[in-house]
VOVOTOR-498294 format. One record per residue (C-alpha): x, y, z; residue number from 1. Coordinates in steps of 0.2 Angstrom, whole numbers, plus 5000, padded with zeros to 4 digits. Layout:
VOVOTOR-498294
{px: X; py: Y; pz: Z; pos: NUM}
...
//
This chain:
VOVOTOR-498294
{px: 5127; py: 4835; pz: 4840; pos: 1}
{px: 5112; py: 4844; pz: 4849; pos: 2}
{px: 5109; py: 4828; pz: 4860; pos: 3}
{px: 5127; py: 4828; pz: 4865; pos: 4}
{px: 5127; py: 4846; pz: 4869; pos: 5}
{px: 5111; py: 4844; pz: 4879; pos: 6}
{px: 5119; py: 4830; pz: 4889; pos: 7}
{px: 5134; py: 4840; pz: 4892; pos: 8}
{px: 5124; py: 4855; pz: 4898; pos: 9}
{px: 5114; py: 4844; pz: 4911; pos: 10}
{px: 5130; py: 4836; pz: 4917; pos: 11}
{px: 5138; py: 4853; pz: 4920; pos: 12}
{px: 5123; py: 4859; pz: 4930; pos: 13}
{px: 5123; py: 4843; pz: 4940; pos: 14}
{px: 5141; py: 4846; pz: 4945; pos: 15}
{px: 5135; py: 4861; pz: 4955; pos: 16}
{px: 5118; py: 4856; pz: 4962; pos: 17}
{px: 5116; py: 4869; pz: 4975; pos: 18}
{px: 5121; py: 4883; pz: 4964; pos: 19}
{px: 5110; py: 4877; pz: 4950; pos: 20}
{px: 5095; py: 4876; pz: 4963; pos: 21}
{px: 5098; py: 4893; pz: 4970; pos: 22}
{px: 5099; py: 4900; pz: 4952; pos: 23}
{px: 5082; py: 4892; pz: 4948; pos: 24}
{px: 5075; py: 4898; pz: 4964; pos: 25}
{px: 5072; py: 4916; pz: 4957; pos: 26}
{px: 5063; py: 4909; pz: 4942; pos: 27}
{px: 5053; py: 4897; pz: 4953; pos: 28}
{px: 5047; py: 4912; pz: 4965; pos: 29}
{px: 5044; py: 4923; pz: 4950; pos: 30}
{px: 5033; py: 4911; pz: 4941; pos: 31}
{px: 5024; py: 4906; pz: 4957; pos: 32}
{px: 5021; py: 4924; pz: 4962; pos: 33}
{px: 5014; py: 4929; pz: 4945; pos: 34}
{px: 5002; py: 4914; pz: 4945; pos: 35}
{px: 4997; py: 4916; pz: 4963; pos: 36}
{px: 4994; py: 4935; pz: 4963; pos: 37}
{px: 4984; py: 4934; pz: 4947; pos: 38}
{px: 4974; py: 4920; pz: 4954; pos: 39}
{px: 4970; py: 4929; pz: 4970; pos: 40}
{px: 4966; py: 4945; pz: 4960; pos: 41}
{px: 4955; py: 4936; pz: 4947; pos: 42}
{px: 4945; py: 4927; pz: 4961; pos: 43}
{px: 4941; py: 4943; pz: 4970; pos: 44}
{px: 4937; py: 4953; pz: 4955; pos: 45}
{px: 4927; py: 4938; pz: 4947; pos: 46}
{px: 4917; py: 4937; pz: 4963; pos: 47}
{px: 4913; py: 4956; pz: 4963; pos: 48}
{px: 4909; py: 4956; pz: 4944; pos: 49}
{px: 4897; py: 4941; pz: 4947; pos: 50}
{px: 4888; py: 4950; pz: 4961; pos: 51}
{px: 4885; py: 4965; pz: 4949; pos: 52}
{px: 4880; py: 4953; pz: 4935; pos: 53}
{px: 4867; py: 4945; pz: 4946; pos: 54}
{px: 4859; py: 4962; pz: 4949; pos: 55}
{px: 4853; py: 4960; pz: 4931; pos: 56}
{px: 4862; py: 4968; pz: 4916; pos: 57}
{px: 4845; py: 4974; pz: 4909; pos: 58}
{px: 4840; py: 4981; pz: 4926; pos: 59}
{px: 4839; py: 4999; pz: 4932; pos: 60}
{px: 4837; py: 5000; pz: 4951; pos: 61}
{px: 4830; py: 5016; pz: 4959; pos: 62}
{px: 4831; py: 5018; pz: 4978; pos: 63}
{px: 4825; py: 5030; pz: 4990; pos: 64}
{px: 4839; py: 5039; pz: 5000; pos: 65}
{px: 4837; py: 5050; pz: 5015; pos: 66}
{px: 4842; py: 5067; pz: 5011; pos: 67}
{px: 4856; py: 5076; pz: 5020; pos: 68}
{px: 4847; py: 5090; pz: 5029; pos: 69}
{px: 4862; py: 5097; pz: 5039; pos: 70}
{px: 4857; py: 5107; pz: 5053; pos: 71}
{px: 4839; py: 5107; pz: 5048; pos: 72}
{px: 4838; py: 5089; pz: 5052; pos: 73}
{px: 4843; py: 5091; pz: 5071; pos: 74}
{px: 4828; py: 5088; pz: 5082; pos: 75}
{px: 4838; py: 5089; pz: 5099; pos: 76}
{px: 4836; py: 5104; pz: 5110; pos: 77}
{px: 4845; py: 5111; pz: 5125; pos: 78}
{px: 4843; py: 5103; pz: 5142; pos: 79}
{px: 4827; py: 5107; pz: 5151; pos: 80}
{px: 4817; py: 5109; pz: 5134; pos: 81}
{px: 4805; py: 5096; pz: 5127; pos: 82}
{px: 4812; py: 5088; pz: 5112; pos: 83}
{px: 4802; py: 5091; pz: 5096; pos: 84}
{px: 4797; py: 5077; pz: 5084; pos: 85}
{px: 4793; py: 5080; pz: 5066; pos: 86}
{px: 4789; py: 5069; pz: 5051; pos: 87}
{px: 4802; py: 5068; pz: 5037; pos: 88}
{px: 4795; py: 5063; pz: 5021; pos: 89}
{px: 4806; py: 5058; pz: 5007; pos: 90}
{px: 4810; py: 5045; pz: 4993; pos: 91}
{px: 4800; py: 5037; pz: 4979; pos: 92}
{px: 4781; py: 5039; pz: 4979; pos: 93}
{px: 4767; py: 5028; pz: 4971; pos: 94}
{px: 4764; py: 5043; pz: 4959; pos: 95}
{px: 4783; py: 5041; pz: 4953; pos: 96}
{px: 4780; py: 5023; pz: 4950; pos: 97}
{px: 4765; py: 5026; pz: 4939; pos: 98}
{px: 4774; py: 5040; pz: 4930; pos: 99}
{px: 4788; py: 5028; pz: 4926; pos: 100}
{px: 4777; py: 5014; pz: 4920; pos: 101}
{px: 4767; py: 5026; pz: 4908; pos: 102}
{px: 4782; py: 5036; pz: 4901; pos: 103}
{px: 4797; py: 5024; pz: 4899; pos: 104}
{px: 4797; py: 5013; pz: 4884; pos: 105}
{px: 4805; py: 4996; pz: 4882; pos: 106}
{px: 4800; py: 4991; pz: 4900; pos: 107}
{px: 4798; py: 4972; pz: 4902; pos: 108}
{px: 4793; py: 4973; pz: 4920; pos: 109}
{px: 4793; py: 4985; pz: 4935; pos: 110}
{px: 4794; py: 4979; pz: 4953; pos: 111}
{px: 4791; py: 4991; pz: 4968; pos: 112}
{px: 4797; py: 4987; pz: 4985; pos: 113}
{px: 4792; py: 4994; pz: 5002; pos: 114}
{px: 4803; py: 4991; pz: 5018; pos: 115}
{px: 4797; py: 4991; pz: 5036; pos: 116}
{px: 4805; py: 4985; pz: 5052; pos: 117}
{px: 4794; py: 4976; pz: 5064; pos: 118}
{px: 4796; py: 4962; pz: 5077; pos: 119}
{px: 4793; py: 4945; pz: 5070; pos: 120}
{px: 4788; py: 4931; pz: 5082; pos: 121}
{px: 4783; py: 4913; pz: 5082; pos: 122}
{px: 4780; py: 4905; pz: 5099; pos: 123}
{px: 4796; py: 4908; pz: 5109; pos: 124}
{px: 4806; py: 4913; pz: 5094; pos: 125}
{px: 4808; py: 4931; pz: 5091; pos: 126}
{px: 4817; py: 4942; pz: 5079; pos: 127}
{px: 4818; py: 4961; pz: 5084; pos: 128}
{px: 4817; py: 4974; pz: 5070; pos: 129}
{px: 4815; py: 4961; pz: 5056; pos: 130}
{px: 4817; py: 4967; pz: 5038; pos: 131}
{px: 4799; py: 4965; pz: 5030; pos: 132}
{px: 4799; py: 4968; pz: 5012; pos: 133}
{px: 4782; py: 4972; pz: 5003; pos: 134}
{px: 4783; py: 4967; pz: 4985; pos: 135}
{px: 4775; py: 4959; pz: 4970; pos: 136}
{px: 4777; py: 4942; pz: 4962; pos: 137}
{px: 4789; py: 4948; pz: 4949; pos: 138}
{px: 4802; py: 4951; pz: 4963; pos: 139}
{px: 4806; py: 4933; pz: 4963; pos: 140}
{px: 4812; py: 4932; pz: 4945; pos: 141}
{px: 4820; py: 4950; pz: 4944; pos: 142}
{px: 4831; py: 4946; pz: 4959; pos: 143}
{px: 4835; py: 4928; pz: 4954; pos: 144}
{px: 4828; py: 4920; pz: 4970; pos: 145}
{px: 4823; py: 4902; pz: 4971; pos: 146}
{px: 4809; py: 4895; pz: 4981; pos: 147}
{px: 4814; py: 4879; pz: 4991; pos: 148}
{px: 4797; py: 4875; pz: 4998; pos: 149}
{px: 4779; py: 4881; pz: 4996; pos: 150}
{px: 4777; py: 4896; pz: 4984; pos: 151}
{px: 4780; py: 4915; pz: 4982; pos: 152}
{px: 4768; py: 4929; pz: 4983; pos: 153}
{px: 4755; py: 4929; pz: 4969; pos: 154}
{px: 4743; py: 4942; pz: 4960; pos: 155}
{px: 4729; py: 4934; pz: 4970; pos: 156}
{px: 4738; py: 4938; pz: 4986; pos: 157}
{px: 4740; py: 4956; pz: 4981; pos: 158}
{px: 4722; py: 4958; pz: 4976; pos: 159}
{px: 4715; py: 4950; pz: 4992; pos: 160}
{px: 4728; py: 4960; pz: 5003; pos: 161}
{px: 4731; py: 4943; pz: 5010; pos: 162}
{px: 4741; py: 4941; pz: 5026; pos: 163}
{px: 4753; py: 4929; pz: 5020; pos: 164}
{px: 4772; py: 4929; pz: 5021; pos: 165}
{px: 4787; py: 4921; pz: 5013; pos: 166}
{px: 4803; py: 4918; pz: 5023; pos: 167}
{px: 4821; py: 4918; pz: 5018; pos: 168}
{px: 4831; py: 4903; pz: 5023; pos: 169}
{px: 4839; py: 4912; pz: 5038; pos: 170}
{px: 4823; py: 4920; pz: 5044; pos: 171}
{px: 4815; py: 4902; pz: 5044; pos: 172}
{px: 4829; py: 4895; pz: 5054; pos: 173}
{px: 4828; py: 4909; pz: 5067; pos: 174}
{px: 4809; py: 4909; pz: 5069; pos: 175}
{px: 4805; py: 4890; pz: 5067; pos: 176}
{px: 4821; py: 4882; pz: 5071; pos: 177}
{px: 4820; py: 4864; pz: 5064; pos: 178}
{px: 4801; py: 4863; pz: 5062; pos: 179}
{px: 4792; py: 4865; pz: 5046; pos: 180}
{px: 4786; py: 4883; pz: 5044; pos: 181}
{px: 4773; py: 4880; pz: 5030; pos: 182}
{px: 4756; py: 4884; pz: 5035; pos: 183}
{px: 4761; py: 4890; pz: 5052; pos: 184}
{px: 4756; py: 4907; pz: 5060; pos: 185}
{px: 4768; py: 4921; pz: 5061; pos: 186}
{px: 4766; py: 4937; pz: 5071; pos: 187}
{px: 4773; py: 4953; pz: 5061; pos: 188}
{px: 4771; py: 4968; pz: 5072; pos: 189}
{px: 4753; py: 4967; pz: 5078; pos: 190}
{px: 4747; py: 4957; pz: 5064; pos: 191}
{px: 4746; py: 4938; pz: 5061; pos: 192}
{px: 4752; py: 4930; pz: 5045; pos: 193}
{px: 4753; py: 4913; pz: 5038; pos: 194}
{px: 4769; py: 4906; pz: 5030; pos: 195}
{px: 4766; py: 4901; pz: 5012; pos: 196}
{px: 4784; py: 4898; pz: 5007; pos: 197}
{px: 4803; py: 4897; pz: 5011; pos: 198}
{px: 4816; py: 4903; pz: 5000; pos: 199}
{px: 4832; py: 4893; pz: 4996; pos: 200}
{px: 4849; py: 4899; pz: 5004; pos: 201}
{px: 4856; py: 4913; pz: 4993; pos: 202}
{px: 4874; py: 4919; pz: 4991; pos: 203}
{px: 4876; py: 4933; pz: 5003; pos: 204}
{px: 4884; py: 4943; pz: 4988; pos: 205}
{px: 4871; py: 4938; pz: 4976; pos: 206}
{px: 4857; py: 4948; pz: 4967; pos: 207}
{px: 4846; py: 4951; pz: 4981; pos: 208}
{px: 4860; py: 4960; pz: 4990; pos: 209}
{px: 4855; py: 4974; pz: 4978; pos: 210}
{px: 4839; py: 4975; pz: 4988; pos: 211}
{px: 4836; py: 4989; pz: 5001; pos: 212}
{px: 4851; py: 4991; pz: 5012; pos: 213}
{px: 4866; py: 4980; pz: 5013; pos: 214}
{px: 4861; py: 4967; pz: 5026; pos: 215}
{px: 4860; py: 4949; pz: 5024; pos: 216}
{px: 4845; py: 4946; pz: 5014; pos: 217}
{px: 4844; py: 4928; pz: 5020; pos: 218}
{px: 4835; py: 4935; pz: 5035; pos: 219}
{px: 4821; py: 4945; pz: 5025; pos: 220}
{px: 4803; py: 4942; pz: 5026; pos: 221}
{px: 4792; py: 4945; pz: 5011; pos: 222}
{px: 4773; py: 4950; pz: 5011; pos: 223}
{px: 4762; py: 4957; pz: 4997; pos: 224}
{px: 4764; py: 4975; pz: 4994; pos: 225}
{px: 4746; py: 4979; pz: 4997; pos: 226}
{px: 4747; py: 4970; pz: 5014; pos: 227}
{px: 4762; py: 4980; pz: 5019; pos: 228}
{px: 4754; py: 4996; pz: 5014; pos: 229}
{px: 4738; py: 4993; pz: 5023; pos: 230}
{px: 4744; py: 4984; pz: 5039; pos: 231}
{px: 4760; py: 4994; pz: 5042; pos: 232}
{px: 4757; py: 5010; pz: 5034; pos: 233}
{px: 4770; py: 5022; pz: 5027; pos: 234}
{px: 4775; py: 5031; pz: 5044; pos: 235}
{px: 4789; py: 5024; pz: 5054; pos: 236}
{px: 4795; py: 5030; pz: 5071; pos: 237}
{px: 4814; py: 5030; pz: 5074; pos: 238}
{px: 4820; py: 5032; pz: 5092; pos: 239}
{px: 4838; py: 5039; pz: 5094; pos: 240}
{px: 4845; py: 5044; pz: 5111; pos: 241}
{px: 4829; py: 5047; pz: 5119; pos: 242}
{px: 4821; py: 5057; pz: 5104; pos: 243}
{px: 4808; py: 5051; pz: 5092; pos: 244}
{px: 4809; py: 5054; pz: 5074; pos: 245}
{px: 4796; py: 5050; pz: 5061; pos: 246}
{px: 4799; py: 5046; pz: 5043; pos: 247}
{px: 4787; py: 5043; pz: 5029; pos: 248}
{px: 4793; py: 5033; pz: 5013; pos: 249}
{px: 4780; py: 5026; pz: 5001; pos: 250}
{px: 4792; py: 5015; pz: 4991; pos: 251}
{px: 4810; py: 5011; pz: 4996; pos: 252}
{px: 4815; py: 5003; pz: 4979; pos: 253}
{px: 4809; py: 5001; pz: 4961; pos: 254}
{px: 4818; py: 4989; pz: 4949; pos: 255}
{px: 4815; py: 4992; pz: 4931; pos: 256}
{px: 4819; py: 4977; pz: 4919; pos: 257}
{px: 4821; py: 4982; pz: 4901; pos: 258}
{px: 4818; py: 4971; pz: 4885; pos: 259}
{px: 4835; py: 4975; pz: 4879; pos: 260}
{px: 4852; py: 4979; pz: 4887; pos: 261}
{px: 4856; py: 4992; pz: 4874; pos: 262}
{px: 4842; py: 5003; pz: 4881; pos: 263}
{px: 4848; py: 5003; pz: 4899; pos: 264}
{px: 4858; py: 5019; pz: 4899; pos: 265}
{px: 4845; py: 5029; pz: 4890; pos: 266}
{px: 4831; py: 5023; pz: 4901; pos: 267}
{px: 4841; py: 5027; pz: 4917; pos: 268}
{px: 4843; py: 5045; pz: 4910; pos: 269}
{px: 4825; py: 5047; pz: 4906; pos: 270}
{px: 4820; py: 5040; pz: 4923; pos: 271}
{px: 4832; py: 5053; pz: 4931; pos: 272}
{px: 4824; py: 5067; pz: 4922; pos: 273}
{px: 4806; py: 5062; pz: 4926; pos: 274}
{px: 4810; py: 5060; pz: 4944; pos: 275}
{px: 4819; py: 5077; pz: 4945; pos: 276}
{px: 4803; py: 5085; pz: 4940; pos: 277}
{px: 4794; py: 5080; pz: 4956; pos: 278}
{px: 4808; py: 5079; pz: 4968; pos: 279}
{px: 4815; py: 5095; pz: 4974; pos: 280}
{px: 4828; py: 5087; pz: 4985; pos: 281}
{px: 4841; py: 5073; pz: 4981; pos: 282}
{px: 4831; py: 5059; pz: 4990; pos: 283}
{px: 4834; py: 5045; pz: 4977; pos: 284}
{px: 4848; py: 5037; pz: 4968; pos: 285}
{px: 4848; py: 5027; pz: 4952; pos: 286}
{px: 4860; py: 5012; pz: 4950; pos: 287}
{px: 4863; py: 5004; pz: 4933; pos: 288}
{px: 4871; py: 4987; pz: 4936; pos: 289}
{px: 4877; py: 4986; pz: 4917; pos: 290}
{px: 4888; py: 5002; pz: 4920; pos: 291}
{px: 4894; py: 4995; pz: 4936; pos: 292}
{px: 4898; py: 4979; pz: 4927; pos: 293}
{px: 4908; py: 4988; pz: 4914; pos: 294}
{px: 4917; py: 4998; pz: 4927; pos: 295}
{px: 4921; py: 4982; pz: 4937; pos: 296}
{px: 4928; py: 4974; pz: 4921; pos: 297}
{px: 4939; py: 4988; pz: 4917; pos: 298}
{px: 4946; py: 4989; pz: 4935; pos: 299}
{px: 4948; py: 4970; pz: 4934; pos: 300}
{px: 4960; py: 4972; pz: 4919; pos: 301}
{px: 4969; py: 4986; pz: 4927; pos: 302}
{px: 4971; py: 4977; pz: 4944; pos: 303}
{px: 4977; py: 4961; pz: 4935; pos: 304}
{px: 4990; py: 4972; pz: 4925; pos: 305}
{px: 4996; py: 4979; pz: 4941; pos: 306}
{px: 4998; py: 4963; pz: 4950; pos: 307}
{px: 5006; py: 4955; pz: 4935; pos: 308}
{px: 5019; py: 4969; pz: 4934; pos: 309}
{px: 5023; py: 4968; pz: 4952; pos: 310}
{px: 5025; py: 4949; pz: 4951; pos: 311}
{px: 5035; py: 4950; pz: 4935; pos: 312}
{px: 5048; py: 4960; pz: 4944; pos: 313}
{px: 5053; py: 4944; pz: 4953; pos: 314}
{px: 5054; py: 4935; pz: 4936; pos: 315}
{px: 5066; py: 4949; pz: 4930; pos: 316}
{px: 5077; py: 4947; pz: 4946; pos: 317}
{px: 5077; py: 4929; pz: 4943; pos: 318}
{px: 5083; py: 4932; pz: 4925; pos: 319}
{px: 5097; py: 4944; pz: 4931; pos: 320}
{px: 5102; py: 4930; pz: 4943; pos: 321}
{px: 5104; py: 4917; pz: 4929; pos: 322}
{px: 5114; py: 4930; pz: 4919; pos: 323}
{px: 5125; py: 4933; pz: 4934; pos: 324}
{px: 5129; py: 4914; pz: 4937; pos: 325}
{px: 5132; py: 4911; pz: 4919; pos: 326}
{px: 5145; py: 4925; pz: 4918; pos: 327}
{px: 5153; py: 4917; pz: 4933; pos: 328}
{px: 5152; py: 4900; pz: 4924; pos: 329}
{px: 5161; py: 4907; pz: 4909; pos: 330}
{px: 5175; py: 4914; pz: 4919; pos: 331}
{px: 5176; py: 4897; pz: 4928; pos: 332}
{px: 5176; py: 4887; pz: 4912; pos: 333}
{px: 5188; py: 4898; pz: 4902; pos: 334}
{px: 5201; py: 4884; pz: 4899; pos: 335}
{px: 5187; py: 4871; pz: 4895; pos: 336}
{px: 5181; py: 4883; pz: 4881; pos: 337}
{px: 5199; py: 4885; pz: 4874; pos: 338}
{px: 5200; py: 4866; pz: 4874; pos: 339}
{px: 5184; py: 4864; pz: 4864; pos: 340}
{px: 5189; py: 4878; pz: 4852; pos: 341}
{px: 5206; py: 4870; pz: 4849; pos: 342}
{px: 5198; py: 4853; pz: 4845; pos: 343}
{px: 5187; py: 4861; pz: 4832; pos: 344}
{px: 5171; py: 4868; pz: 4840; pos: 345}
{px: 5164; py: 4883; pz: 4832; pos: 346}
{px: 5158; py: 4899; pz: 4841; pos: 347}
{px: 5140; py: 4893; pz: 4838; pos: 348}
{px: 5143; py: 4877; pz: 4847; pos: 349}
{px: 5149; py: 4887; pz: 4862; pos: 350}
{px: 5134; py: 4898; pz: 4861; pos: 351}
{px: 5122; py: 4883; pz: 4860; pos: 352}
{px: 5131; py: 4875; pz: 4875; pos: 353}
{px: 5128; py: 4890; pz: 4887; pos: 354}
{px: 5111; py: 4893; pz: 4880; pos: 355}
{px: 5105; py: 4876; pz: 4883; pos: 356}
{px: 5111; py: 4877; pz: 4901; pos: 357}
{px: 5101; py: 4893; pz: 4904; pos: 358}
{px: 5086; py: 4886; pz: 4895; pos: 359}
{px: 5087; py: 4871; pz: 4907; pos: 360}
{px: 5088; py: 4882; pz: 4922; pos: 361}
{px: 5074; py: 4893; pz: 4917; pos: 362}
{px: 5062; py: 4879; pz: 4910; pos: 363}
{px: 5065; py: 4868; pz: 4926; pos: 364}
{px: 5062; py: 4884; pz: 4937; pos: 365}
{px: 5046; py: 4888; pz: 4927; pos: 366}
{px: 5039; py: 4870; pz: 4929; pos: 367}
{px: 5042; py: 4870; pz: 4947; pos: 368}
{px: 5036; py: 4888; pz: 4949; pos: 369}
{px: 5019; py: 4882; pz: 4940; pos: 370}
{px: 5017; py: 4870; pz: 4954; pos: 371}
{px: 5021; py: 4883; pz: 4967; pos: 372}
{px: 5009; py: 4895; pz: 4959; pos: 373}
{px: 4995; py: 4883; pz: 4958; pos: 374}
{px: 4997; py: 4877; pz: 4976; pos: 375}
{px: 4997; py: 4894; pz: 4984; pos: 376}
{px: 4979; py: 4900; pz: 4979; pos: 377}
{px: 4972; py: 4883; pz: 4986; pos: 378}
{px: 4981; py: 4886; pz: 5002; pos: 379}
{px: 4975; py: 4904; pz: 5003; pos: 380}
{px: 4957; py: 4899; pz: 4999; pos: 381}
{px: 4958; py: 4885; pz: 5013; pos: 382}
{px: 4965; py: 4896; pz: 5026; pos: 383}
{px: 4956; py: 4913; pz: 5023; pos: 384}
{px: 4941; py: 4908; pz: 5012; pos: 385}
{px: 4946; py: 4921; pz: 4999; pos: 386}
{px: 4940; py: 4916; pz: 4982; pos: 387}
{px: 4954; py: 4912; pz: 4970; pos: 388}
{px: 4953; py: 4908; pz: 4951; pos: 389}
{px: 4968; py: 4900; pz: 4942; pos: 390}
{px: 4968; py: 4906; pz: 4924; pos: 391}
{px: 4977; py: 4894; pz: 4911; pos: 392}
{px: 4982; py: 4910; pz: 4902; pos: 393}
{px: 4991; py: 4916; pz: 4917; pos: 394}
{px: 5000; py: 4899; pz: 4919; pos: 395}
{px: 5005; py: 4899; pz: 4901; pos: 396}
{px: 5010; py: 4917; pz: 4901; pos: 397}
{px: 5021; py: 4915; pz: 4917; pos: 398}
{px: 5030; py: 4900; pz: 4910; pos: 399}
{px: 5033; py: 4908; pz: 4893; pos: 400}
{px: 5040; py: 4923; pz: 4901; pos: 401}
{px: 5052; py: 4913; pz: 4912; pos: 402}
{px: 5058; py: 4904; pz: 4896; pos: 403}
{px: 5060; py: 4920; pz: 4887; pos: 404}
{px: 5070; py: 4928; pz: 4901; pos: 405}
{px: 5081; py: 4913; pz: 4901; pos: 406}
{px: 5085; py: 4915; pz: 4883; pos: 407}
{px: 5087; py: 4934; pz: 4884; pos: 408}
{px: 5098; py: 4934; pz: 4899; pos: 409}
{px: 5108; py: 4919; pz: 4893; pos: 410}
{px: 5113; py: 4926; pz: 4876; pos: 411}
{px: 5126; py: 4939; pz: 4883; pos: 412}
{px: 5136; py: 4926; pz: 4893; pos: 413}
{px: 5135; py: 4913; pz: 4879; pos: 414}
{px: 5141; py: 4926; pz: 4866; pos: 415}
{px: 5155; py: 4932; pz: 4878; pos: 416}
{px: 5160; py: 4914; pz: 4880; pos: 417}
{px: 5160; py: 4911; pz: 4861; pos: 418}
{px: 5171; py: 4926; pz: 4857; pos: 419}
{px: 5185; py: 4922; pz: 4869; pos: 420}
{px: 5202; py: 4920; pz: 4861; pos: 421}
{px: 5206; py: 4901; pz: 4861; pos: 422}
{px: 5225; py: 4904; pz: 4864; pos: 423}
{px: 5221; py: 4915; pz: 4879; pos: 424}
{px: 5209; py: 4902; pz: 4885; pos: 425}
{px: 5222; py: 4889; pz: 4885; pos: 426}
{px: 5234; py: 4900; pz: 4895; pos: 427}
{px: 5220; py: 4903; pz: 4908; pos: 428}
{px: 5224; py: 4896; pz: 4925; pos: 429}
//
């Protein structure tokens, strides 16, 4: 009986192919939009979460921040007067780093970082205002960097204040083109350095993006911290609109890696209290990647819920379309229902007949919608380079909802058809 009813339902749908297709179209678009929107949202949020995760869930990052001096920071004067230059001293100091090392428990490693900007040159190749980072050997592991050729800075380089440099992939290409930079001389400011290593190309949104500033870290140049302090000093001159400003910052960043992620929040609070004792102005900031990660994950869930709800509206519209067409079909097939009831069909047989038709519409629309929803993210990634991620859970959820909507919105037309009076049906013209 079920097989016969199913064949009858398929035959009735095929008698009106265009109408059946237009009815399924709402479900196709609904399922496709749910899968596509969730895939786009999942991809973008996953990329953001991965960026934060690469900063290190067990890390606490402390950065120097130039304080907002308001009117006190203005160095300009009226026309005809000579402009006055002064030294602005702010940020982390070596004494802060030593205090953090001695006072904070559960520290696995602490990495200081000093940033200077100098012209870098090799032969006819030159990079103006290159980012030169003075750091220690632990920076490589803390920031998840990979050495492609040569080696990174060592403790021996720090003790000897060696004039050695490690180039990021972009800096190596800009300064040496296609030649091998290992062992070659490099001019940083007024000092000559020897290239000892080249880093592998890193993801622009990866861990090292958490270093000083938000520039592309693939163009950075790394030197021993002791060399940066001795060769470049702490005073930097900044020229703006004809005026000269001098800034002194000893350390631009300190990264603390803890032995256990459970101590991250408490350690960050302890570090904040220690630094508040020696800093009268807000010239530093503390970033906790673990807290950012948790916040990003919460925002990801909310974002997916919003996108899914918006796309689910189209599924609801598709269900309303199915119910509308089935109600019209009931009116159209009133005499057929009367004949079936007169020949002995029961009410449940009529219900089954119309439910099978709505199930076929919603299921077929859901299957085609899955294909559309899977194809859209690939097209979006190909055309716009936006990262997408198709979740099997989203596919299963969208298909299940489409089938459920088909059943829910098909029950009322089916029950209405089943409760028609057979005598009135046979009289219907």
